[in-house]
C-alpha positions in Angstrom: 136.9 105.3 64.0 133.7 105.3 62.9 133.8 101.8 62.7 135.5 101.0 65.9 131.9 103.2 67.4 129.7 101.4 65.6 131.3 98.2 66.8 131.1 99.5 69.9 127.5 100.3 69.5 126.6 97.1 68.2 128.5 94.8 70.7 127.0 97.2 73.5 123.3 96.9 71.6 123.7 92.9 71.6 125.0 93.1 75.6 121.7 94.9 76.3 119.5 92.7 74.4 121.0 89.9 76.0 120.8 91.0 79.5 116.6 92.1 78.9 116.5 88.2 77.0 118.1 86.9 80.7 115.8 88.8 82.9 112.6 88.1 80.6 113.7 84.6 80.9 114.1 85.1 85.0 110.6 86.5 85.1 109.2 84.4 83.3 110.9 81.4 85.1 111.0 82.3 88.8 109.7 85.6 89.6 106.2 86.2 87.7 103.4 85.1 90.1 101.3 84.3 87.3 103.7 81.9 85.4 101.4 77.9 84.3 98.1 79.6 86.0 94.3 78.4 84.2 92.6 80.8 82.6 89.4 78.4 81.7 89.3 75.3 84.2 88.3 72.5 82.5 86.0 69.6 83.7 86.9 67.8 87.0 86.9 64.4 86.6 83.7 62.4 88.8 84.3 61.9 92.1 84.2 58.0 91.9 86.9 58.2 89.1 89.6 56.2 90.6 92.9 57.2 90.2 96.3 55.3 90.7 98.3 55.8 94.0 101.1 57.4 91.6 98.6 59.4 89.8 97.2 60.9 93.1 100.4 61.5 94.7 101.5 63.6 91.3 97.9 65.3 91.8 98.7 66.1 95.8 102.7 66.9 95.0 101.7 69.8 92.0 99.0 71.5 94.4 101.6 71.4 97.0 104.8 72.6 95.0 102.1 75.8 93.6 101.8 76.8 97.4 105.4 76.3 98.5 106.5 78.5 94.8 103.4 81.4 95.3 102.0 81.9 98.8 103.9 84.6 101.1 103.3 81.8 104.2 105.7 79.5 102.4 108.4 81.9 101.3 111.0 80.2 103.8 109.4 76.7 103.1 106.1 75.2 104.3 104.9 76.2 107.6 105.2 73.2 110.2 101.3 72.4 110.0 101.3 72.0 106.7 104.2 70.0 106.2 102.6 67.7 108.9 99.7 67.4 107.5 100.8 67.3 103.7 103.6 64.2 104.8 100.5 62.0 106.3 98.4 62.7 103.3 100.7 61.7 101.0 102.0 58.6 102.7 97.8 57.7 103.3 97.5 58.1 99.2 100.9 56.7 98.3 99.9 53.2 100.4 96.3 53.2 99.0 96.2 50.7 95.9 93.7 52.9 94.4 92.7 56.6 95.2 88.7 58.0 94.1 88.8 61.6 93.4 86.7 62.2 96.0 89.2 61.0 98.6 91.9 63.0 97.0 90.0 66.5 97.1 89.5 65.6 101.0 92.8 65.0 101.8 93.9 68.1 99.5 91.2 70.5 101.4 92.8 69.3 104.7 96.3 70.1 103.8 95.1 73.9 103.0 92.6 74.2 106.1 96.4 73.7 107.7 97.4 77.1 106.4 94.2 78.9 107.9 93.8 80.9 104.5 90.3 81.3 103.2 91.2 82.5 99.6 93.6 79.4 99.3 91.4 76.6 98.7 90.3 73.3 96.4 87.4 72.5 95.0 85.7 70.8 91.6 84.6 72.0 88.7 81.2 70.5 87.3 78.8 72.2 84.4 75.8 70.7 85.6 75.7 69.9 89.0 73.2 68.2 91.6 71.6 69.1 94.0 68.3 68.6 96.5 65.8 70.7 96.2 66.1 72.6 99.0 68.5 75.6 100.2 69.7 76.1 103.6 71.2 78.8 105.8 73.3 79.5 109.2 71.2 80.9 112.4 72.8 80.4 115.8 74.4 77.8 115.1 72.1 75.6 113.5 70.6 74.8 109.8 67.4 76.1 108.9 65.6 75.5 105.5 65.0 78.3 103.5 62.3 79.0 101.5 59.4 76.7 100.4 57.5 74.3 102.0 59.6 73.5 104.8 60.6 77.1 105.1 62.0 77.9 108.5 62.2 73.9 109.9 66.0 72.9 111.5 67.6 69.6 109.9 68.6 67.7 111.8 70.0 64.9 110.0 70.8 64.5 107.0 71.5 61.0 105.1 71.7 59.3 108.6 74.2 61.5 110.0 73.7 64.5 112.6 74.2 67.7 111.2 76.7 68.6 114.0 78.8 65.3 112.5 78.6 66.8 109.1 79.3 70.3 109.9 83.0 68.7 112.2 83.8 67.2 108.7 83.5 70.0 106.6 84.9 72.4 109.4 88.6 69.8 108.9 88.4 70.5 105.0 87.2 73.4 104.2 89.8 76.6 104.6 88.3 79.6 106.4 89.8 82.3 108.8 86.7 83.1 110.7 84.6 80.3 111.7 81.5 82.9 110.7 82.9 82.5 107.1 82.6 78.3 107.4 79.0 78.5 109.2 77.7 80.4 106.3 79.7 78.2 103.3 78.5 75.0 105.6 74.7 76.3 105.0 74.9 77.5 101.6 77.2 74.5 100.2 75.7 71.8 101.4 72.4 71.5 99.2 75.2 70.4 96.5 75.7 66.7 95.8 79.8 67.3 95.5 79.4 68.9 98.8 77.1 66.3 100.8 79.7 63.8 99.3 82.5 66.0 100.7 81.4 65.3 104.4 80.2 62.1 103.9 76.3 61.7 103.0 75.8 58.8 100.4 74.5 60.9 97.5 73.0 57.5 95.7 69.0 57.2 95.2 67.3 59.4 98.0 68.6 61.4 100.1 66.9 61.2 103.5 66.5 64.3 105.8 65.4 65.1 109.6 63.4 68.3 109.6 62.3 69.7 113.3 59.3 72.4 112.7 59.9 75.9 114.3 59.7 76.4 117.7 61.2 72.8 118.4 57.9 71.3 117.5 57.5 67.6 115.8 60.3 65.8 113.6 59.4 64.6 110.0 61.4 62.5 108.0 61.6 63.6 104.0 63.6 62.3 101.0 64.4 63.4 97.5 66.6 62.5 94.8 69.3 65.0 93.9 68.0 67.1 90.7 70.0 69.3 87.6 70.9 72.7 88.6 69.1 74.5 86.1 70.0 78.4 85.3 68.0 79.8 82.5 70.9 82.3 80.5 68.8 85.2 79.7 72.3 86.4 77.7 72.5 89.6 79.6 74.7 89.7 82.9 72.7 91.3 85.6 74.7 94.5 86.6 76.7 93.8 90.4 74.6 97.1 92.2 71.6 98.5 92.1 70.2 101.9 94.1 67.0 102.9 95.6 65.8 106.2 97.6 63.5 106.7 100.5 63.2 110.0 99.6 60.5 110.8 103.2 63.9 109.8 105.5 66.3 111.3 102.9 68.3 108.2 102.6 70.1 106.6 99.7 70.5 103.0 99.3 73.5 101.2 97.3 73.0 98.0 97.1 76.7 96.2 95.8 76.4 92.9 95.1 79.7 92.0 93.7 82.6 94.3 93.6 83.0 94.4 89.8 84.9 97.7 89.1 84.3 98.8 85.6 82.9 101.8 83.4 79.7 100.5 84.0 80.2 100.5 88.1 81.3 104.3 87.8 78.8 105.6 85.5 76.5 103.7 88.3 77.9 105.7 91.1 78.1 109.1 89.4 74.4 108.7 88.3 73.7 107.6 92.0 75.2 110.8 93.7 74.2 113.1 91.2 70.6 111.6 92.1 71.4 111.9 96.0 72.8 116.2 95.1 68.9 116.0 93.3 66.9 114.8 95.8 68.8 116.1 98.4 69.6 112.7 100.7 71.5 113.2 103.8 72.4 109.6 104.5 73.8 107.1 101.9 73.8 103.1 102.8 75.8 100.8 101.0 74.4 97.2 101.2 77.6 94.9 101.0 76.1 92.0 102.4 76.3 88.6 100.6 78.7 90.4 98.5 81.3 87.3 97.4 84.2 89.9 97.0 86.0 90.7 93.6 87.7 94.2 92.6 88.6 96.0 95.8 89.2 99.2 93.4 84.7 99.8 94.2 85.9 101.1 97.1 88.1 103.8 96.5 86.0 104.6 93.7 83.3 105.1 96.2 85.3 107.8 98.3 86.1 110.0 95.6 82.9 111.1 95.8 83.7 112.0 99.8 85.0 114.7 101.2 87.7 113.3 102.7 90.8 114.9 101.2 93.4 111.5 101.7 92.7 108.7 103.5 94.7 105.3 104.9 94.9 102.7 101.8 96.5 100.0 104.1 99.3 97.9 103.1 100.4 94.6 101.1 103.9 92.0 101.0 103.6 90.0 97.6 105.5 87.0 96.6 107.4 87.3 93.5 109.1 83.5 93.2 112.0 84.1 95.9 111.5 87.5 97.2 108.6 89.1 99.2 108.3 91.9 98.3 107.2 94.7 101.2 105.3 97.9 100.2 105.5 100.5 102.4 102.3 102.5 104.6 100.8 105.1 103.0 98.2 107.9 102.6 96.5 107.7 99.8 95.2 111.2 98.5 91.2 111.5 97.3 90.9 112.4 93.7 87.5 114.2 94.3 84.7 113.3 92.0 81.7 116.0 91.5 78.7 116.0 92.9 80.8 115.2 97.2 78.7 113.7 99.1 78.7 115.7 102.6 76.1 113.4 104.6 76.4 110.3 106.9 77.5 107.1 105.5 76.7 103.8 106.4 77.9 100.1 105.5 75.7 96.6 106.1 77.2 93.5 106.5 77.0 90.3 107.2 78.9 86.6 108.0 78.8 86.4 104.2 80.5 89.6 103.0 83.7 88.7 101.9 87.2 90.1 100.8 87.1 92.9 98.4 83.3 93.4 100.0 84.9 92.9 103.8 87.8 95.5 102.0 85.3 98.3 101.3 83.5 98.2 104.9 87.2 98.0 106.5 88.3 101.5 104.3 85.2 103.1 105.6 85.5 102.1 109.2 89.6 102.6 109.4 89.3 106.0 108.6 86.3 106.9 110.3 84.2 107.7 106.7 81.4 106.3 108.2 79.2 103.3 110.3 79.5 99.6 109.9 76.1 97.8 111.0 75.0 94.4 111.0 77.7 91.6 111.8 81.5 90.7 111.4 82.5 89.9 107.3 83.6 86.1 106.6 87.6 87.0 106.1 90.2 88.9 108.2 91.1 92.4 107.3 94.6 91.7 107.4 94.9 88.4 105.6 96.3 86.4 102.4 94.4 86.8 99.1 94.7 87.9 95.6 94.4 84.4 93.8 96.3 82.6 91.6 94.1 79.6 89.6 95.6 75.8 89.2 94.2 72.5 88.0 95.6 69.8 89.2 97.2 67.6 85.9 94.9 64.2 86.7 91.8 63.9 88.6 91.8 68.1 87.4 90.8 69.6 91.1 90.8 73.0 90.8 93.0 75.4 93.2 93.6 78.7 94.0 96.7 79.6 96.2 97.2 83.5 97.6 100.7 84.9 96.5 99.8 88.8 98.8 99.1 89.5 101.9 97.2 92.8 103.1 97.3 94.7 106.0 94.4 96.7 106.9 94.4 100.4 106.8 94.6 100.6 110.9 97.7 98.3 111.4 97.3 98.5 115.4 93.9 96.6 114.9 95.2 93.4 112.8 94.8 91.0 114.8 90.7 91.9 114.9 88.1 90.8 112.7 86.4 93.8 111.8 83.7 95.0 114.6 81.0 96.3 113.4 79.8 99.8 115.1 76.6 98.5 115.8 76.5 95.1 115.9 72.9 92.7 115.1 72.1 90.4 112.8 72.5 91.0 109.6 68.6 90.7 108.7 68.1 93.3 110.4 70.6 95.5 109.3 68.9 98.0 107.0 66.3 98.6 109.5 69.0 99.2 112.4 70.4 101.6 110.1 66.9 103.5 109.2 66.4 104.0 112.7 69.7 105.3 113.2 68.8 107.7 110.5 65.6 108.2 111.9 67.0 109.6 115.4 69.7 111.9 114.0 67.0 113.9 111.8 
C-alpha cells in the first residue's frame, strides 16, 4: 500500500514539475515582455557605413517584428498606417544596391513616426559624439541660440537649408504625440552631428549658419566645425532633486530634475517635509520643468506627505505576448507619512516635462491636490509607455518599444493633454507661482 502511494505521489510530482517547466518555457518564449531585450547597447555603426540591401531589410524586419510582438497597439496586427509605412520603406530598401546606416535610421524612424507613440523611438548610440559649439531653444515656433556669444539670435538656416525645411524633415522622422515635444526635441538635439545628418545637413567640414540678431535686425553668417562633446566625469552622480526655501514668503521649492525612485529620493523627501514643518512653510512648489521622466513612483511617494486619505491612480493595459491584460481602475489608499503637509501645492511644467514627470503633474492635477502652472507637458497623460530596449543586428540601431498603455486618473479627460490651471510660458512659471502665493497670504 505504501509503495502504491509513493508511486502516486512520484507521478504527481513529476506531472507538477513538467507543468511548471512547460509554463516557464511558455512565459520565456511567448509572454515575457522582456525576452530578447538589451541591457547595455553596443556602439551603432557609423552613419556613413554601407550595408547590403539584405542586411538593411533584416534590421528593418527585426524592428517591426519586435513592434508587432510587444506593442499594445499591435495586438491585432500592425495598424494600417504603420503597415503601409513599413511596406513602403521595406520595398525602397530592398531595391537599393546598398544602404547607408543613416538612410536605414531614417526609414525606421518614419515607420515608428506613423505609430504616434513618443516612447517608441529609434536612434543611434555613439560614445563620443561631435556637435556644434552652440545650444538651441525653441520659442514661438522659432529656433533661437541659447547662451554664448549669439544668445537670443534667431537661426534662419543651417548648412544652407532653411530652418522650416529642417523642422518638417524632423517632424516626419521623429516619434511624438504632441508637437510641442517635437519642437523641444528638435531644438535640443539639432546641435548634434547625428541629428544634423538626420535632417539632411552636410556635416563634412564647417557647417554654416545664418543668424538674425534679436528684434529682427541684421543677419550674419557664421561657420563652425563640429567638436567633440567632452563631459567631465566627477565620479559621483548628481542627485535627481534639490530643494530650497523662501522664508519671507513661506515657500519651499522642491526641484525634481529626473524621476529616480530610490532611498536617496525617499530620504530627501522626508528631510524636505521635516524642514517644511520646522520652518512653518505654507506653500510647496514642485518644479518638474525639464524633467525627462523615469519612475512614476516618485509622485506616489510625494503624495504620502499630503492629507489625502486616498486618490485615483489611473489604470493600464499590459501587453504580454498574445494577451492584452486590462487592469481595472481603482482608488489607491494613501499610506501617509509624517509630517503631513496641510498647505498649498503648486507644480511647474513645461513642454520639456515628459513621461513620469508628466505623470507627477497629472496625478496632482486630476486628484485636485494642487495647481499646475506653466505649459502642457510633452506627451499625453493617457498614452503608451514602459519601454523595452532593443538593438538591430547589423547597423546596431537602438530602439525602444512600449508594452503598456496608461489611462490618466480622470479618464473623462483621456483625449486631452494636461492643461495647466494657470497657463504661462515655462520660464515664467516660478515667478507666476510666487505671485499667486503672495496674493493668497
